[in-house]
N, C-alpha and C positions, 0 to 999 in steps of 0.2 A: 646733499649726497650726490654720488655719481648718477648721471642720467636725469637730473632734475631740470636741466635746460639752462645752465649758467651761461654757456657760450652763446646760445641762441638769443638769450635776453640781452647780453652785453652788445652783441652785434646789432640787434634790432634797435637798441637804445642809441647806438652810435649813428645808425642810418637816420633816425628821426632827428637827432641833434644836428646832423649835417644839413638836413633839409631846413631846419629852423635857423641855420646860420650861427649856431653857438660856437663852433670851432673853425673859424676861417683859416687857421693855420694848418688844418688837415688832421687826419687820424692815422696813428701807427698801431699795428696789431702784431703781437708776437705770441705764438703758441709755445709755452715753456715745457709742455709735455711732462708735467711734474709727476705723473703716475705711470709713465712708461718705464721700462727697464733702464733706459739711458736718458734721464731728464736733461733738458737744455739748461746749461749754467748761465749765470748772469754774464760771464765773460763771452760766451758764445752769442748770447742775445744782443749784447751791445754792438757786435759786428754787424748783425742784421739791421739794427736800428740805424747805425751810421750809414750803411749802404742805402737805406730808404731816405736818409737825409742828404744823399748825394756825395758822401765821402767814400771814395772807391780807389782801387789801384794804388798809384803812387801817393795819393793824398792820405792814405790810411796810416796813422802813426804805427811805429814798429812795436811799441810796448803796450801792454794792457792798461797800465796806469795812464799813459798819454791818450789812449783811446777813450777812456772815461772822461778825461779832461776836455777833449774836443767835443764829445757828446753833450756834456753839460753846458759848455760854452755856446754851442749852437742853439740849444734850447733857451738859454738865458737871452741870447741876442734876438731870437725870434719873438717879436712883440705880439704877433697874432696868436691867439690862444689855440693850443693843440690838445687833442685827446690821445692818451696812450693806453691801449688795452693790453694788459699782461695776463694772458689767458692760461688757465690750467696750472696754477702754481701749487706746489706741494710744500714749499719751505720758504720762509722769508729771505733766505740767502739768495734765492733766485730773482727776487724783485727789488729788495732794498737798494742795491747799488744802481738800479736803473731809474729810481725816482728822480724827477727833475729838480734841480736846485731852485728854479724859478717858480714862485707860488702862483703865477697866473695860468699855468697849464693844469690839466686835470688827468687823473689816472683811474682806470677801472681795473681791478684785479679779481679774477675768478679762482676759486679754490674749493676743494672738498674739506679743507681743514680750517678751523677758526683760529686765527693767530692773534695773540695778545702782544705781539712784538712792537706794534706801532699804534698810536692813537688815531686809527682810521675809522671811518663810519662803516658799520657792518650791516649788511642786508642779508638776512637769512631767507632762503627760498624754500617754500613748502610745496608739497604735491598739489596738483590741480584739484579744484572742486569737482564733484561728480558731474555736474552739468557741463563744465568746461572740458572734462575728459571726453564726454560723449560728442561734444562739438568738434574737438580736435580730430577724432577718428572719422566722424561724418564728413568734415571738410576735406580730409585727406583722400577719402574715397571719391567724393564728388569732383575734386580737382582732376582726378584721373578719368572718371566716367560720370558725367552729370546724370546719366540714366540709372546709376546704381541705386536701386530701391531698397536695399537691405536695411540701412539705418532706420528708415521710416516703417518698414515692414516688421522689423524685429527690435523694437525699442527695449524690451526687457532683456533680451540676450546681449544687446549692446551695453546696457548699464552693467550687466554682470561681467562682461568682458573688461570694462573699465575698472570694476572692483578688483578683478583678478590681476590686473596690471598694476594694482596699487596706486592708480592715478599718477603714475610716474611718466613724464613725457617720453622718455626713451622707450619704455616698454610699450606705450600706446603707439608710438611711431612704428615700432617693429610689428605690432599687431596689425596696424593699418596696412603695412606692406604685405603681410601674409594674406590679408583679406583681398588685396588687389590681385595677388596671384591666384587665389582660390575663388575667383569671381563667380564660378558656377556652383559654389557651395555656400550654405547659409552661415551666418555669424554663430549660430548655436553650435555648429560642428567644431569650431575653434574653442568655444567655451567648454564643450565636452572633453576635448583633447587635453586641455589644461587641467580640468578637474580630475581626469583619469590619471594624469602624470603626478598630480599632487605638488608640483613645483613649476610655476610659470616660466622660470628661467630656462628650464630644459626644453620646453616646447617652443618658446619664442626664439631662443638662440639657434635651434635647429632649422627654423624657418626664416632666419634673418635675411633681409633683402640686400645686404652688402654694406654700403657706406652712406653717410649723410652728406649734407651740402659742404661740410668742412673736411671731407675725406676721411672721416673717422669711422671705424667699424661700428655697425649697429648691432652690438652684442651686449647682453646684460651680465652674464656670469663673469667674464674677465674684469669688468668694472668692479664687481663686488669682491672678486678674488684679490685684486690689486689692493683695494682698501683694507681687506682683512690681513693680507700678508705684511702690510706696513705697520700693523699694530704691535706694540710691546706685548710680551707673553701674557702679562696679567690682564691687559685690556682684551686681548684676543680670547682668553678664557672666559672673561665676563660676557663678551658678546655671544660666544657659543652657548653658554648656559642660559643667558637671557632669551635666546631664541627658543628655548625649551619651556619657558614659563607658560602657564596655562592661559593667561589673558594677553590681549594686545597691549594693555597698559598695566604696569605693575608698580606697587608701592615699594619704597626703599627698604622697609623691614623684610618684605618677602624676597627682594633681590639679595639682601644681605644673607638670608638663610640659603638661598639658591647657591651663592658662591662661597658660603661658609666663612664669612668675614663679619667683623663687628660693623656696626652701622656707619661710623665715620669713615673708615677706609673704603667701604663699599661706595659711599657717596663721592669720595674723591675720585675713585675709578670711573664712576658714572659721568662725572663732570668732564674728565679727560676724554672719555669716549664720545661724549656729546660734542666736543670740539671737532671731532672728525665727521660729524653728522651721520653717524651710524646708529645712534639712539637720539631720541628727542625728549626733552623735559616737557611735561604737560601739567598745566595748572589744575589741581584737583580740588576736592571738596575741603573747605575750611573746617577746622574743628580739631579733635584730638589726633586725627590722622594727619600725616604730613601733607603740606599744601601742594607738593610736586610729586607726580608719578612719572614713569618713564615708559616710552613707547618705542618699539622696534618696527620699522616698515615691514609690511607683509613679505615683500620680495627678499629683504634681508633675512627675515625670519625663516623663510623657506631655504635660503642658501645656508644659513647657520645650522639648521636642523640636518641638512644634507651632509655638511662637513662632519657632524657628530656621527651620523649613521654610517658613514663610510670608513670609520676607524674604530677598531675594537676597544682600544684604550679610552678614546673619547666617549664611546658609548657607555662604558662602565662609569666613567666620571659623570656623564649626564644622568644616568639612572640614580646615582647617589644624590645628585642635586635635586632631582624631582622628588625624591623621598623627603629630603630636608624641607623643601618649600611646602609640600603637602602637610607635613607635621607642623610647620609654622602657621599655616593657614588654620589648622585645626585649633591650635592654642589661642590664636587671636579670635577666631569665631566663637570658641567656647566662652571666652571672657565677654564678648559682645552680646552673645545670647543670654548670658547670666544677667547682664545689665537690663536687657529688655524684659526679663522675667522678675527682676529684683523688686522686693517689697520693703517698705520702711521697717526698721527694727532688725533686719537681717544683716549679716556681714556684707560689706560692699565688695563687689567683684574686683578683680585686678585689672591692670593695664589701662583702662579708660577712666577719665575724670567723671563720667556720668553717662546717662542714656544718650544724650545728644552726640557725645564723642563716639560712642559705640555705633550709632546709626551712621555718622559721617564716615567712619571707616568701612562699614559694610557697603554703603553706597559707592564709595570710591573703588572698592575691590570686587564688586558684585560679579562683573563679567569673568574675572579670574577665578573666583570662588565657584561659580557655576561650571566653568570649564574643568576645574580641578576635580570636582565630584565625578565628572565623566571618565576620569582615570580609573574609576571603579571597575571598568571593563577589563583592566589589566590586573592580573592576579596579585602582583607584589604590592599594589596600592589599594586593593579592594577594601580591606578592613578600615583603613584610615579614611578613605573617601566616603564610606558608608556613615561613619561617625560624623564626618564633616557635614554630610547632607542633613543629619538630624539637628545639627546646630544652626542650620540655615532656615528651617521650616518656619519658625516664628517670625523671623525678619521678612521673609518673602511674603508671608501673610500680611505683615504690617505695611509693606510697600505695595501690596496687591499685585505682585509680580507672579501671576499665576502660571504663565507659560514657562518661566524659569523654574518655578516650583515643580511643575509636571516633569520637566526635563531632569531635574535633580533627583526627584523621588523615583522616577522610572529607572535611572541608572543604579540607584541604591538598592531598589527592590530586586533587580536582576542579579546584582553582585551578591546580595545576601542569600538569595535563593541558591545560586551556584555553590556558595560556601556552606549551605545547610544551616544557616543562622536564622532560626525561625523567629526569634524576637526581633532581630534586625529587619527581617522581611516584613513582619507584621507592622513595625513602626513605619516602614516606607509605604506600605499599603495605606496606613492611616493618613499620613501626610498627603499622599497622592489623592486619596478620596476627598479630603477637604478642598484641595485645589480643583478637582473635577467638579465638585458641587458649586464652587464659586464661579466656574465658567459655564454653568448651566448643563453640565453633562451628568444629569441626576441618576440615570440608570447605571452608568459606569461607577458613579460614586457609591451607590448602594452595594454593588458587587465588590468594590474595593474595601469598604468597611466590613462587609460580611466576611471576606477573606481575612482581614486583620483580626476580627473577633475570634474566628475559628483557630487561627494560628496562636493567638495569645492563650486561648483555652487549652490547646494542645501542649503549649509550653508551661502551663500551670501558673501563668502570670495574671493573677486576679486584678491587681491594681490597674495595669494597662488594659486589661480586658474591660474594665469599667469605662475607660476612655472610649474604647471601640464601640460599646453599646450606645454611649452618648452621641458619637459621631454618626452611627447608623440611624439613630433616632432623628437627627437633623436631616439626613438624606431622605428618610421615609416621609418626613413632614413635607419636604419640597415636592415629593412625588404624589402628595395628596393622600397618603396612607396614614391618616392622622391618628387613629386608634393604636396602630402598631407603634407609631412614633411615641405616643404617650406612654405605652408600656415600656419602651426602650429607655426613655428618659427617667421614668420612675425607677427602673432597675438600676440605672447609673447612680441616681441620687441615693438609693438605699445602700449600694456598695460603698460609696464614698462616706456616707454617714457612719456606716459600720466601721470603716477604717479611720474614723475621726479626722478625715482630711477636709477641713472646713473650706479651704479655698476651692477645691474641686466640687464640693457639695454646693457651694454658692453658684458655680458655673452651671451645675446640673439644674438647680432651681430656676435659673434664668432661662435655660433652654426648655425646661418643662413649661414655664409660664408662656413662652412664645407659642408652643404647640397647643396648650389649653386655650389660648386666645383664638388661634386658628380654628379650633373645634367649637368655638362659640361659648366656651365655659369661662366667661370673663371674670366672674367673681373669684373663681379658683386661680385664674391667671394673675389677678391683682395680688392675691395672697402670696403666690409663688414669687413674683417679682419683688414684693416687699421683703420677703424672706431673703432673697438674693442680695438686695441692697444692704440689709443688716449684716449678713455674713461677710460680704466683701468689705464693708466698713470695719468690721471687727478684726479682719486679718490685714487691713491696710492696703487693700488692692483698689486704688483710686480709679484705675482704668476700668476694671471689672464693675465697680460700683456705678460708674458713669453709664456703661452699657445697660446695666439693670434699670437705672433711672429712665433711660431712653425708652426701653421696652415697657416699663410701667406707664410712662406717659402715653404711649400708643394705645395701651389697653384702656386707660382712663378716658382718652379721647373717644374711643369706640363706644363707651357707655354714656357719652354726652357730658362728661365732667371736664369741660374745656379748661376752666381755671386751674383745676388740680393738675391737668396735663401740662399747662404752661409752667407751673411750679416744678414739675418733675423734669421737664426738658431743660429748664434753667439750671437745675442742680446737675444734670448730666453735663451741660456745657462747662460748669465750674470745674468739674473733674477733668474734662478733656483738655482744658487750657494747659495742663501740666505736660501734655504729650504732643508729639509731632504726628498725630493721627488725623490727617485732614479728611479722610473719607468718612470716618465716624462723626467728625465735627460737622461735615456737610450734611450728613444724614439727620443729625440731631437738629441742626438749624432748619432744615426743610420741614421736619415734623413740628418744630416750634412755629414755623410760619403757618402751617395748616391749622394748628390750634388757635392762633390769633385770628385766622380767617373765620374759623367756627364761631369765635367770640365777637364777630363783626368789628374787627379792628384791622381794616385793609392796609393802613399806612404801616403798622407794625409788621403785618404779614409780608408786605413788599420788601421792607428792609431786610427781614430774615431770609427771604428767598434770594435776594441779591448776595447776602453774606454766604448763603449755602452754595450758590453758583461759584463764588470765588474759592471756597474751600474745596469743592469738587474739582475745580480746575487745578488747584495745587496738588490734588490727589491723583491727577492724570485719569480722571473719570469724565470724559467729555460728554457722554450721553446724559449722565445725571446732571452735569453742569448746565447743559442746554435745556433740560426739563425745568430746572429751578429758574433759569433766566426767563423761560417762556411764561412760567407762572407769575413771575414778577412783572413782566410786560403786560400781562392781562389785567393787572391791578393799577396800571398807570392812569 
């Protein structure tokens, strides 16, 4: 893309090649100015090349055809290898006539457009890595004043500045120039200015230091505007709308909904746009979801959103696109959520081939889904965004993405409250309370579940109110208010029993068993977990049954029945093998290791500790993984 450093790389490569003696015949450089209003043509460029080769004045042939003949003849006769740099080309017609006929010379072409006109080797340039971006700005400041202590004094602000510049060399160069002029102000002040503006190009262009080493203007927005103006109408529309997508990377189905096209034409447009380096294909999660997603650079995103915002017609078009993509996300998330909750014997959900495919899609689109829910703050999208949040709760629990869940549920809760949707608000409080409890914020979780219970009661929703009692019981248990927790879980169990909801009754028995165990009432706990196992098995809920076996094992081990505990944990693992739930697998393996240790089998215990550490690592639970590894090491 523009500003990535193509010219700088080509020139640097040429200098190093010269030092190494690779091109004893010399180097020729032509700026084709392919993205200016008046690009250099091949016919104009050949005159400059002939001049550099010593053909001037009376020696210059009168016709263009003869000029090319002389140019190629000179290159063919020159036996010493030469390097020809054709910089900033926008179209093959600018450089194809200039290619040497002799194959011993070499050519470097730089362009914002990926051309398939010739079988040339293509090198795609990416933005800098974060640490390289920081090094670039630091070096630029120290070259001017080696006493500049700001990079060392403000490492966090410097990293944030690099992020806001999208790690694009041109933007970083401009930012470094601004910092040189603002030498008595800290880096954080520039970060604040960019964040306040909401568009880095506005701030950076206003403070641009002029021109670079090649005499080109150090400005961002004209680079992006030129690339945008050159696009065909359908590609320009796609780019604008893609800049409004909720995530930095977006799957093809969501983009098709955004632009209101079928999948195949949308993919064709994306591929054409990728050839201009204004979008980037990104290899995604394998599975039922497409393997490739599409990314727009942050600076391009800001530019595109600004284009839409500045035109009433484009704004209306953009709002319709956002509504379409939000609806598409809801349909796909509903199907994925149904797969996560699906039990054998029930009709299979649509869209995905199975649970693994649903998880793969959710994993690949998670950032966009979380961002889309936050559109709930805008009234036109509030209802759909709230429903989307409800379809993400199970998945975010499954992946233990508690921070994302808190963000999602907070946005849904506020939107439902503004709309007077008591049931929706109560559901959001419920999911928020679960996430708060999982992050150790027990008092806040109790408050959240109490609010959910009261709202469900006010709305007359007894079934969901039963859920709220159960969740409140779990929070009370963690707070040490065991007797209150037992009362809450008993109430939940009775409500689901009366409603003949055996699945939820099984879950209630399991939670009651955990609480009875904590209260020291182990025989009652064993009975409760056994009942939970039987009910989960009866309804075909293998994951719930595995959880109940795990908890039964913990209670049996507490009563000194180590062999029975081993048997229970083994059955739990058999059930978990069907699921991509590495955290619960790690927990069960850890418990199994404890049981083997109780039975004086250190070798078996060590094996299961190591397996537990590996499972926790896959679940992104480093603290638990470290503990399991430590226990294994103690048995070495």
